[in-house]
BALO-958788 format. One record per residue: x, y, z of N, C-alpha, C in turn. Coordinates in pm, whole numbers, plus 50000, padded with zeros to 5 digits. Each point is the difference from the previous one (the first is absolute). Layout:
! residues N
XYZXYZXYZ;...
! end
This chain:
! residues 210
027932162821215498834997650083500105008150129;498955007350031500005008150122499664991350121;500885000350100499794991850121500295008250124;499324996750106500325006050130501114991650062;501035006850047501164993250056500205004350145;500574990950078500415003050137501514998050007;500715010950022501464999950001500495000350144;500914990950033500534999250137501525000849998;500555008150086501424999050037500124987550089;501234995850030500184987950082500565003350139;501265004450006500645002150130499325011150079;499614996950122499305009250093498615003649953;499544993349896498625001849952499254986850014;500494989849931499434986650015500674992650114;501315002350017500714993350108500485010050103;500144995450123500435008450110501534999750008;500655008849927501445000450003500615001249862;501334999449997500775001349878500564986449962;499554994749887500404986449962501494999049973;500655011049968501444999949974500764995850125;499615005350114500664996350126499574986050044;498764996549973499554986350031500854989949925;500285002949873500804990949918501424999050054;500565011250040501365000150054500114991050122;499115001950098500064992250124499654985349975;499044997649911499624986249966501194992649941;500725006449908501104993349932501164997450095;500335009750083501114998050095499704988550095;498744998750040499614988950089500034986749926;499514999949877499904987649923501344996049938;500775010049957501304997649937501055008250075;500494995050113500905007850086501225005649929;500464993249895501195005149931499755013649934;498735003649983499675012949939500435011750087;500284997150127500395010850092501305006649956;500774993049917501295005349954499815013149922;498835002149946499765012149921499565012150080;499784998450129499495011050082500955011950011;501324997850018500905011750009499955008749874;500004993649882499915007749876498655007449994;498934993150039498685006349997499985012550089;500574998850118500045011350092500725012049938;501144997249937500765010849936499185006649889;499334991649920499225005349888498815008450050;499414996050110498875007750055500475013450054;501235000350054500585012650044500235009049879;500524994349892500235007849878498695005349943;498954992050013498695004549953499505011750086;500184998950131499575010750090500755013049972;501234998649948500825011749965499785004649856;499034993649932499675003349860501154997649905;500834990150033501114996449911499564989449899;499084991450039499424990549905498485002549994;499394996249888498565002749982499134988850058;498705002249995499064990450058500084986449932;500125000149869500064987349926501204991750045;501165006350011501204992950044499864995050144;499415008250086499804996150140499084988050009;498964999849919499064988650002500694987449951;500825001349897500734988449950500894994250109;500645008850076500854995350111499154993450108;498855005750028499114994550102499534986149962;499834997749872499494987049953501104990049970;501205002150053501084990449975499614986050047;499124999350099499644986850056499224991549900;499435006449896499244992349902500864989849930;501335002649996500934990949935500114986550073;499544999650124500094987950081498714991849995;498985005049930498684993650003499594994749865;499354988450000499434994649877498505002749997;499334995149896498585002849985499184994650117;500364988150048499284994250113500195008650125;501215004950020500265008750115499135012749994;499875005649881499235012249984498534997850031;499484988449959498604997050031499844997450149;500984993250059499974997750145500045013350076;500855009149953500075013350061498655006949993;499364999149886498685006249984499014994150100;500004986950013499044993550090500325002650148;501284999750033500405001350140499995014450050;500305009449912500135014050043498915009149943;499865000249868499055009249938498574996850042;499614987549987498624996350036499725002850148;500964997150084499795001850144499975014850042;500495008749913499985014350030498965007549919;499114992549934498955006249920498905005750090;499625012449976498895005950074498714992449968;499264996250104498714993349979499085008949917;499995012950030499135009249928500365001249853;501294998849968500435000549860499484987849925;500124988550062499514987849936498495000749976;499285005150100498555001449986499645009949890;500785010649987499755010149898500194994049860;501054992049985500254993649870498874990449965;499584992050097498894990749978498725007649960;499755010750072498815008249972500025005649861;501125005749960500085006349869499934989949886;500564988350021499894989649897498544995949981;499274998650110498584996449992499205010749928;500465012550012499315011249936500405001749853;500874991349953500365000349859501205008549963;500775004150101501195007949970501134991249948;500835005849914501274994049965501015004650105;500554990650076500885003350112501464999249955;500705011250017501395000949956500875004850115;501054992450030500985004050101501205006049928;500435011850045501165006749939500945004250114;501194994549999500895001750115501445002349956;500765006950086501435001549978500764987550043;499334991050070500644987650043500214990649880;500944990850010500304991149889498814991349958;499794999649871498904991949947500234985150021;501264996150021500324985750011499384993550125;499605008050098499264993950112498605005750020;499785012649963498625004950015499084993949894;500584993749897499174993249901499134989250062;500404995150118499234989350065498675004850056;499775013149997498655004950035498974994449902;500434997549877499064994449901499614985750038;500914992950064499744986050036499194999150129;500285008650096499384998850131498885010250026;499875009949912498915009750008499294999949865;498795005050000499265000649874500245013549934;501235001849948500335012349931500264996949853;499835010049916500124997849855501435002049950;500665010450048501345003049951500885005150114;501304996949990500975004750098501185005949925;500335012650032501135006749939500975004250110;501294997149979501005004050097501325002949932;501005003450077501345002249946500534986749945;500565000549881500484987949934501474997750034;500294988450057501394996150027500464990649890;501245001949959500564991849891500064985450041;499644991249906500004985850026501004992949910;500774990950056500944991849924499574985450011;500774991149942499704985750011500074995350145;500815006950080500154996150140498885005550088;499325010349953498925005950079500035015249991;499285006450090499935014550000501275006150057;500345011949948501125007750054499445012950058;500885007750063499555012650060500125011949904;500284997249873500095010649900498625003649948;499655012750004498695004649953500045001749849;499094993249932499825001949857499015011549977;500445010149929499135011649980500115009450119;498865005450042499985009850108499314994550125;500345005950113499314997250125498525003549982;499104990950032498565002049975499415008850110;500245013049988499565009550102499595013049933;499065007250057499605012949949499454999049857;500545008249911499535000249861500224986849930;501034992650042500274987149936498864990350022;499325000950114498834991750024498935002549894;499805012549967498985003649901500414994949862;501285001349966500474995249870499814985049987;500334992750107499844985449999498524996349990;499175007350074498564997149999499405002849864;500355011349941499455003449869500414990049893;501224995050010500464989749906499174987450014;499734996050125499174988350025498595002049945;499415011550029498645002849956499905000049847;501045004949935500004999949853500024985749948;500854991750059500084986049959498674992750021;499355003050113498754993250035498775007049941;500245010749924498905007649937498995004850103;500525006250108499155005250107500145015150007;498885006850002499955014350028499385002050136;500645008150084499525001950137498725008350003;499004994650068498785007650030500355009150118;500495011849968500575009050102499025003050114;498755002449966499025004050099499734989250104;500054987449958499664989150092501194991950049;501195003749955501184992450040500595005150131;500864991850061500505002550136501514998450005;500615007050095501434998150025500255000650150;500794990450051500314998850142501515000450018;500485008950085501435000450033500205007050133;501124996750065500335006550126500745013149978;500485002349877500935011049977499575009349887;500255012950020499705009949897501044999749888;501054992150017500944998149887499314992749886;498844994150030499204993349896498985009549936;500225013150015499085009649938499814997749851;501054996249924499764997049857498964989149979;499984990050088498964989649991498645005650042;500005007250111498755005950049499335008549893;500815006749921499465009249900499294992949884;500124986949995499334992349894498534997450030;499625002050128498644996350041499355011250083;498704998850016499265009950080499934996350148;500074987150030499804995250138501344996050060;500485008150095501364998850052499994997350150;500754989950041499984996050141501434999750056;500225007650106501284999950072499904990150115;500934990650005499964989450098500945003050117;499445000350121500775002150122500935012249991;499485010449940500745012549984499145011250059;500615008150086499235010250072499795013049922;500605000949882499835012349921498595000849945;499415011750010498645002349950500085008849875;499504994649890500045007449875498654999449932;499645010949933498785000149922500084989549890;498904992849983499964989849897500514986450043;500404999050128500504987350053499164995650119;499854987050014499374994550118501044992450078;500095002550130500984993150084499394987350058;500734989149989499574987050053501014994850098;499544993950109500894993350094499864984949980;501044993949953499984985549975500834992750105;499454988650044500704991650096500054985749948;
! end
């Protein structure tokens, strides 16, 4: 079925900031014992800066705090941090596009285990993010599969669309992101919006969201 879709990135597009750092500070405040992992994290970030470890490994290290949180904590984090840092204009855009009959899809490199709550608190249809391994005790910081960034976002999205039997109406569909690293997503649609980014490119419209 051919449908018009509205695709949104999350960090610095829907929310003002990087949810990865929000989660780190939230966890250390809520679970002070998590501070014990900071020295290792610092070392790993230095190794990443020196190109000794890759992005996937660095993200796994960054998300070590997820081991201290249960499902309730993750929803509380979403309500206390993500919702409070959501751009008003982003929320209005989502509401507008839903009323216009768009299928709204969020695709993010952030962990799906907490951005999934956009479905509960926003009127969005689907949420795709980096998958963290889950055990009986809860989520871990181990990434299952690949970091949901760049081309991986497109692969994840195409898999979803195939399952849902959706073909993108390219001419009428939209994509919103703060970063040109999402060019693979932008290339799926004709209507492309750069959020709070000063770069001017043909085929893109720049929007300032607050």
